[in-house]
N, C-alpha and C positions, 0 to 999 in steps of 0.2 A: 488493394489488400487492406482488410480491416485489422488494426492492431488491438491487442488487449489494452484495456483502459485501467490504469492504476490511479486511484483518487486518494489524496491526502488532505486531512484537516489541518489548517494552519496552527491551531492550538496544539495538536498532537505533534506537529513538526517541532514546535518550541519545546515539547516535552521529551524529545529525543529521536523521533522518527526521521528527522531531517537527514541524518547520515544514511539511512536506508534509501531515502528518495535520491540522494546524490549518487548512490551506487546504481540504482535502477535507471537513472537518467543517462547513463553510459550505454544502455542497451537500446539500439535504434529500432528494435522490434516491439517497443512498448510506448504507449501514449500516457505520459505522466501529467496529471492535473492537480492543482492546488485549489482548495475551496476554503472560505472563511469558516464554515461549519458544515459537518456532514450529519449532524443530529444524532450522534452516538456519544453524547456527553458523559454518561455514566461509565461507559467502557473507555472512553478517551482519557478519563481521569486516572485509570488504573493500568492501562497497557498501551503499548505501541501498536498501531494498526493502520491498515489501508483498506479501501474497498477495491476488490479485484473483479472487474466486470460486474460491479454491483454487489459483490458478496464480501462480507466481513472476514478479514484475515488478520491475525495478530501475532505478536512475538514478544518475548521478554527483552530482547536486545535488538538493535538495528540489524545485525547480521542474521539473527534468527528470523526476523521479520522478512528479510529478503529471501532467505531459504524457504520460508513458508509460502511466500508469494509465488516463487517458481514452482514449488511442489503443487500448489493449487492450480496453476496454469497447466501443468502436466496432467493432473488428474481430471481437469475440466477443460478439455480442448474446445476452442471455438469452432463452430460449424462452418 
């Protein structure tokens, strides 16, 4: 079974998305990966974000980011 991949930038984790990552790590149906940089520096400086199966998903708070990630997964199911 292939799990959805959620990628976080370490700089964005330090900016507040770490809490979102902690919440998502509790879900055994997700593959969470940290990278030193995801090359979204302009967006990274202004919002919390993650790449969900390679697509940019953001949120104003960690809770909103988690909600938006799950919404994105529902709207874009893996084949």
